N, CA, C and O of each residue as an XYZ file, in Angstrom:
476
protein
N       1.182     -1.066      0.209
C       0.320      0.114     -0.157
C       0.678      1.210      0.204
O       1.233      1.406      1.285
N       0.408      2.137     -0.677
C       1.474      3.385     -0.580
C       0.550      4.731      0.038
O      -0.509      4.835     -0.582
N       0.652      5.339      0.667
C       0.342      6.430      1.366
C       0.962      8.281      0.846
O       2.121      8.695      0.853
N       0.084      8.794      0.576
C       0.834      9.757     -0.208
C       0.294     11.657      0.977
O      -0.697     12.250      1.401
N       1.899     11.772      0.941
C       1.654     13.275      1.868
C       1.436     14.596      0.860
O       2.170     14.400     -0.109
N       1.129     15.138      0.792
C       1.667     16.732     -0.280
C       2.137     17.751      0.443
O       1.624     17.683      1.559
N       2.806     18.591      0.362
C       3.136     20.107      0.499
C       3.684     21.017     -0.452
O       3.669     20.802     -1.664
N       4.212     22.124      0.135
C       4.574     23.002     -0.791
C       3.761     23.797     -1.415
O       4.083     24.393     -2.442
N       2.526     23.895     -0.808
C       1.091     24.556     -1.534
C       1.305     26.194     -0.627
O       2.067     26.327      0.330
N       0.547     27.168     -1.139
C       0.389     28.289     -0.190
C       0.012     29.240     -1.479
O      -0.371     28.811     -2.568
N       0.274     31.151     -0.991
C      -0.481     32.187     -1.567
C       1.281     32.486     -2.774
O       2.474     32.527     -2.472
N       0.553     32.623     -4.078
C       1.871     33.859     -4.424
C       1.106     34.662     -5.354
O      -0.121     34.748     -5.403
N       1.949     35.235     -6.076
C       0.969     36.538     -6.624
C       1.266     35.482     -8.557
O       2.043     34.620     -8.967
N       0.188     36.226     -9.092
C       0.434     35.518    -10.592
C       1.806     36.211    -11.482
O       2.465     37.248    -11.555
N       1.716     35.037    -11.993
C       3.217     34.967    -12.794
C       4.186     34.095    -11.845
O       5.057     33.531    -12.508
N       4.264     33.805    -10.256
C       4.958     33.238     -9.853
C       5.194     31.832     -9.924
O       4.832     31.126    -10.866
N       5.705     31.504     -9.080
C       6.159     30.051     -8.687
C       6.246     29.055     -7.437
O       6.755     29.363     -6.359
N       5.597     27.647     -7.784
C       5.517     26.743     -6.854
C       5.898     25.600     -6.926
O       5.514     24.989     -7.923
N       6.654     24.964     -6.079
C       6.866     23.319     -6.373
C       6.321     22.526     -5.092
O       6.686     22.501     -3.917
N       5.252     21.860     -5.835
C       4.750     21.286     -4.689
C       4.917     19.691     -4.888
O       4.510     19.135     -5.908
N       5.695     18.842     -3.588
C       5.973     18.002     -2.753
C       4.927     16.805     -2.686
O       3.820     17.181     -2.299
N       5.032     15.343     -2.999
C       4.028     14.642     -2.659
C       4.928     12.916     -2.093
O       5.189     11.847     -2.645
N       5.078     13.368     -1.066
C       6.360     12.090     -0.444
C       5.043     10.704     -0.035
O       3.893     10.708      0.406
N       6.001      9.680     -0.474
C       4.621      8.249     -0.387
C       5.536      7.600      0.711
O       6.704      7.914      0.936
N       4.820      6.666      1.334
C       5.081      5.720      1.667
C       5.376      5.116      1.425
O       6.030      5.437      0.432
N       5.520      3.312      1.721
C       6.034      2.065      0.661
C       6.506      1.871      0.388
O       7.142      2.772     -0.159
N       7.121      0.358      0.226
C       8.717     -0.005     -0.875
C       8.680      0.659     -2.285
O       9.454      1.377     -2.918
N       6.665     -0.237     -2.655
C       6.775     -0.498     -4.572
C       6.160      0.941     -4.985
O       5.166      0.884     -5.708
N       6.971      3.168     -4.344
C       6.287      3.255     -4.616
C       6.938      3.552     -6.432
O       6.475      4.399     -7.197
N       7.784      2.841     -6.664
C       8.703      3.045     -8.272
C       7.778      2.514     -8.563
O       7.523      3.205     -9.550
N       6.351      1.221     -8.500
C       6.312      0.632     -9.364
C       4.950      1.423     -9.629
O       4.243      0.668    -10.297
N       4.374      2.468     -9.418
C       3.323      3.169     -9.598
C       3.419      4.262    -10.704
O       4.306      4.854    -11.318
N       2.560      4.242    -10.668
C       2.046      5.831    -11.776
C       2.036      6.968    -11.040
O       1.252      6.598    -10.166
N       2.232      7.723    -10.839
C       1.301      8.929    -10.067
C       1.338     10.327    -11.107
O       2.113     10.665    -12.002
N       0.022     10.991    -10.482
C      -0.393     12.075    -11.062
C      -0.898     13.413    -10.242
O      -1.673     13.232     -9.303
N      -0.540     14.556    -10.524
C      -1.374     15.396     -9.757
C      -2.692     15.915    -10.041
O      -2.768     16.308    -11.205
N      -3.654     16.038     -9.437
C      -4.805     16.528    -10.230
C      -5.232     17.638     -8.913
O      -4.611     17.580     -7.852
N      -6.722     18.959     -9.195
C      -6.927     19.911     -8.502
C      -8.160     20.248     -8.649
O      -8.619     20.006     -9.765
N      -8.886     20.750     -7.862
C      -9.801     21.280     -7.411
C     -10.364     22.632     -7.233
O     -10.027     23.260     -6.229
N     -11.111     23.112     -8.009
C     -11.272     24.744     -7.397
C     -12.373     24.567     -6.821
O     -13.048     23.538     -6.853
N     -12.654     25.733     -6.165
C     -13.842     25.916     -5.513
C     -15.374     26.132     -6.396
O     -15.665     27.140     -7.040
N     -16.394     24.672     -6.193
C     -17.172     25.003     -6.746
C     -16.953     24.202     -8.103
O     -17.845     23.838     -8.870
N     -15.376     23.970     -8.264
C     -15.663     22.864     -9.779
C     -15.204     21.389     -9.060
O     -14.907     21.058     -7.912
N     -15.328     20.553    -10.612
C     -15.170     19.244    -10.573
C     -13.135     19.066     -9.796
O     -12.260     19.920     -9.930
N     -13.052     18.252     -9.358
C     -11.443     17.799     -9.581
C     -11.415     17.349    -11.345
O     -12.245     16.870    -12.117
N     -10.079     17.770    -11.448
C      -9.644     18.036    -13.165
C      -7.767     17.866    -13.276
O      -6.863     18.529    -12.769
N      -7.768     16.952    -13.964
C      -6.419     15.897    -14.001
C      -5.589     16.838    -14.298
O      -5.848     17.558    -15.262
N      -4.203     17.076    -13.407
C      -3.798     18.189    -14.291
C      -1.986     17.445    -14.819
O      -1.295     18.043    -15.644
N      -1.640     16.465    -14.325
C      -0.595     15.815    -15.060
C       0.141     14.810    -14.420
O       0.095     14.805    -13.190
N       0.940     13.792    -15.101
C       0.894     12.387    -14.750
C       1.922     12.211    -14.986
O       2.302     12.964    -15.883
N       3.217     11.058    -14.361
C       4.711     10.656    -14.307
C       3.952      9.181    -15.023
O       2.749      9.033    -14.811
N       4.820      7.946    -15.999
C       4.636      6.756    -15.522
C       5.791      6.439    -14.379
O       6.544      7.202    -13.774
N       5.605      4.835    -14.323
C       6.926      4.587    -12.796
C       8.195      5.328    -13.564
O       8.868      6.298    -13.215
N       8.242      4.702    -14.448
C       9.596      5.088    -14.642
C      10.118      6.490    -14.961
O      11.344      6.552    -15.060
N       9.582      7.391    -15.104
C       9.699      8.539    -15.689
C       9.916      8.934    -17.269
O      10.303      9.965    -17.820
N       9.563      7.860    -17.669
C       9.467      7.946    -19.412
C       9.032      8.667    -19.896
O       9.590      9.425    -20.689
N       7.519      8.678    -19.482
C       6.499      9.378    -19.454
C       5.453     10.327    -18.709
O       4.852     10.051    -17.671
N       5.355     11.568    -19.495
C       4.376     12.490    -18.852
C       3.211     13.509    -20.142
O       3.369     14.010    -21.255
N       2.485     13.427    -19.501
C       1.403     14.210    -19.635
C       0.782     14.981    -18.771
O       0.681     14.718    -17.572
N       0.220     16.216    -19.459
C      -0.687     17.489    -19.423
C      -2.107     17.586    -20.041
O      -2.627     17.302    -21.120
N      -2.506     18.139    -18.809
C      -3.792     18.865    -19.431
C      -3.239     20.752    -20.459
O      -2.216     21.436    -20.505
N      -4.335     20.818    -20.938
C      -3.851     22.230    -21.926
C      -3.578     22.781    -21.218
O      -2.494     23.334    -21.402
N      -4.174     23.023    -20.119
C      -4.129     24.324    -19.668
C      -3.050     24.755    -19.056
O      -2.901     25.974    -18.975
N      -1.919     23.751    -18.409
C      -0.682     23.498    -18.330
C       0.435     23.466    -18.719
O       1.488     23.758    -18.151
N       0.148     22.970    -20.080
C       1.088     22.711    -20.671
C       1.961     23.784    -20.640
O       1.359     24.832    -20.406
N       3.517     23.958    -20.834
C       4.650     24.678    -21.339
C       4.554     25.792    -19.533
O       4.917     26.966    -19.613
N       4.165     25.357    -18.408
C       3.878     26.185    -17.203
C       4.631     25.398    -16.514
O       5.697     25.748    -16.006
N       3.914     23.765    -16.410
C       4.099     22.935    -15.039
C       4.713     21.596    -15.831
O       4.527     21.214    -16.986
N       5.602     20.982    -14.640
C       6.221     20.122    -14.949
C       6.179     18.959    -14.349
O       7.295     19.074    -13.842
N       5.861     18.044    -14.021
C       5.901     16.719    -13.688
C       7.109     15.848    -13.324
O       7.835     15.552    -14.272
N       7.505     15.309    -11.912
C       9.217     14.963    -12.213
C       8.456     13.653    -11.127
O       7.313     13.437    -10.723
N       9.971     12.901    -10.934
C       9.446     12.136     -9.783
C      10.914     11.636     -9.327
O      11.667     11.574    -10.299
N      11.450     11.307     -8.251
C      12.378     10.913     -7.120
C      12.116      9.213     -6.691
O      11.294      8.851     -5.848
N      12.747      8.568     -7.244
C      12.026      7.150     -7.148
C      12.944      6.808     -5.914
O      12.469      6.059     -5.059
N      14.129      7.262     -5.764
C      14.850      7.107     -4.341
C      14.729      8.056     -3.406
O      15.705      8.213     -2.672
N      13.829      8.700     -3.247
C      13.149      9.718     -2.148
C      11.805      9.521     -2.735
O      11.680     10.580     -3.351
N      10.770      8.882     -2.933
C       9.991      8.345     -3.159
C       9.093      9.254     -2.767
O       8.269      9.187     -1.855
N       9.420     10.497     -3.875
C       8.802     11.798     -3.974
C       8.165     12.029     -5.689
O       8.606     11.359     -6.623
N       7.474     12.702     -5.797
C       7.103     13.095     -7.224
C       6.788     14.450     -6.856
O       5.858     14.554     -6.057
N       7.432     15.694     -7.310
C       6.923     17.172     -7.819
C       6.299     17.379     -9.007
O       6.288     16.826    -10.107
N       5.365     19.079     -8.091
C       4.899     19.332     -9.271
C       5.687     21.009     -9.305
O       5.290     21.881     -8.531
N       6.779     21.259    -10.267
C       7.335     22.630    -10.693
C       5.863     23.070    -11.532
O       5.405     22.649    -12.595
N       5.309     24.177    -10.490
C       4.480     25.130    -11.573
C       5.008     27.063    -11.929
O       4.419     27.944    -11.303
N       5.702     27.295    -12.572
C       5.439     28.350    -13.101
C       4.301     29.170    -14.395
O       3.523     28.754    -15.254
N       4.775     30.543    -13.900
C       3.722     31.321    -14.633
C       2.164     31.187    -14.599
O       1.268     31.208    -15.442
N       2.265     31.005    -12.914
C       0.503     30.621    -12.165
C       0.198     31.680    -12.312
O       0.870     32.709    -12.249
N      -1.292     31.456    -12.611
C      -2.326     32.226    -12.813
C      -3.580     32.108    -11.646
O      -3.816     31.199    -10.850
N      -4.235     33.322    -11.865
C      -5.139     33.039    -10.787
C      -6.218     31.766    -11.076
O      -6.525     30.775    -10.414
N      -6.555     32.180    -12.125
C      -7.459     30.400    -12.670
C      -6.254     29.006    -12.020
O      -6.938     28.234    -11.349
N      -5.090     28.642    -12.048
C      -4.324     28.045    -10.715
C      -5.438     27.194     -9.189
O      -5.778     26.130     -8.673
N      -5.553     28.680     -9.129
C      -6.214     28.376     -7.256
C      -6.865     26.926     -7.392
O      -7.217     26.234     -8.347
N      -6.865     26.768     -5.906
C      -6.824     24.881     -6.214
C      -6.913     24.179     -4.992
O      -6.536     24.787     -3.991
N      -7.383     22.886     -4.851
C      -6.485     21.944     -3.847
C      -5.768     20.803     -4.826
O      -6.225     19.921     -5.553
N      -4.629     21.178     -4.542
C      -3.928     20.508     -5.827
C      -3.909     18.712     -4.404
O      -4.026     18.757     -3.179
N      -3.698     17.302     -5.411
C      -4.104     16.562     -5.131
C      -3.183     15.371     -5.893
O      -3.375     15.069     -7.071
N      -2.159     14.742     -5.049
C      -1.162     13.856     -5.438
C      -2.319     12.406     -5.773
O      -3.281     12.034     -5.100
N      -1.874     11.954     -6.797
C      -3.100     10.152     -6.802
C      -2.160      9.464     -7.271
O      -1.179      9.973     -7.813
N      -2.391      7.798     -7.076
C      -1.326      7.259     -7.627
C      -1.861      5.637     -8.250
O      -3.049      5.403     -8.025
N      -1.059      4.506     -9.017
C      -2.482      4.022     -9.522
C      -1.512      2.943     -9.917
O      -0.430      3.444    -10.222
N      -1.533      1.414    -10.031
C      -0.028      0.482     -9.207
C      -0.083     -0.255    -11.155
O       0.512     -1.261    -11.541
N      -0.998      0.681    -12.018
C      -0.005      0.061    -13.570
C      -1.412      1.408    -13.900
O      -2.221      2.085    -13.265
N      -0.911      1.128    -15.493
C      -2.003      1.962    -16.842
C      -3.474      1.274    -17.059
O      -4.494      1.648    -17.638
N      -3.187      0.338    -16.476
C      -4.438     -0.085    -16.555
C      -5.307      0.300    -15.726
O      -6.434      0.618    -16.106
N      -4.978      0.335    -14.584
C      -5.812      0.923    -13.358
C      -6.107      2.477    -13.007
O      -5.438      3.494    -13.188
N      -7.072      2.303    -12.572
C      -7.345      3.805    -12.155
C      -6.401      4.303    -11.013
O      -5.540      3.590    -10.499
N      -6.664      5.667    -10.651
C      -5.884      6.386     -9.530
C      -6.499      6.334     -8.162
O      -7.100      7.305     -7.702
N      -6.372      5.366     -7.604
C      -7.171      4.848     -6.067
C      -6.834      4.751     -5.021
O      -7.400      4.196     -4.080
N      -5.382      5.546     -5.082
C      -4.775      5.948     -3.808
C      -3.968      7.741     -3.782
O      -3.006      8.029     -4.495
N      -4.657      8.750     -2.783
C      -4.940     10.173     -3.133
C      -4.570     10.571     -1.227
O      -5.033     10.061     -0.207
N      -3.377     11.879     -1.466
C      -3.270     12.159     -0.612
C      -4.269     13.652     -0.327
O      -5.127     14.180     -1.034
N      -3.675     14.047      1.123
C      -4.978     14.825      1.402
C      -5.272     15.992      0.627
O      -6.336     16.591      0.785
N      -4.296     16.406     -0.305
C      -4.552     17.550     -0.628
C      -3.744     19.381     -0.264
O      -4.118     20.163      0.610
N      -2.937     19.527     -0.977
C      -2.473     21.209     -0.360
C      -2.888     22.236     -0.997
O      -3.169     22.331     -2.191
N      -2.930     23.131     -0.051
C      -4.075     24.404     -1.281
C      -2.722     25.669     -2.264
O      -1.536     25.851     -1.986
N      -3.413     26.185     -3.191
C      -2.727     27.107     -3.897
C      -3.852     28.273     -4.109
O      -4.949     28.186     -4.660
N      -3.216     29.400     -3.485
C      -3.752     30.239     -4.318
C      -3.171     31.263     -4.594
O      -2.522     31.998     -3.851
N      -3.515     31.404     -6.358
C      -2.668     32.523     -6.686
C      -3.984     34.025     -6.868
O      -5.152     34.081     -7.252
N      -2.998     35.020     -6.363
C      -3.868     36.362     -6.435
C      -3.239     37.143     -7.910
O      -2.265     37.062     -8.658
N      -4.190     37.735     -7.791
C      -4.831     39.237     -9.331
C      -3.744     39.844     -8.893
O      -3.405     40.926     -9.372
C-alpha cells in the first residue's frame, strides 16, 4: 500500500512559481504511476499532469502545458509538480494520486495542499 502526503502549497502572486511535493510511504512507490489533480472552489476535480513509474512518459492538461512540470525521484519516494507562470485560475486544492498500473484507476490519494494565486 502507498500512502501520500502533499506539501508546498501556499499563496503566490500571478506570474510566480511554486513547487509541490508528494511524499509516498511504502516500498512499492517505484512501481506506481503518479499524477496531480486539482479542484477549484465549486468545480470538479481535474487532471493536471502525470508521470509513469519509470519517468519515461509524462502528460499534461492543455491548461498547464509549458508552465507546469511533473517529475519523480524514486530513490526519495517523491513526486514533484513545478508550477511556473502561475495564474489566478490555477487556484485550488492540489492532490497527489497513485495507480498500480496504466490499466488501473488512480485509487490512492493524498489529503491535498492549497494553492492560491492572487491577481
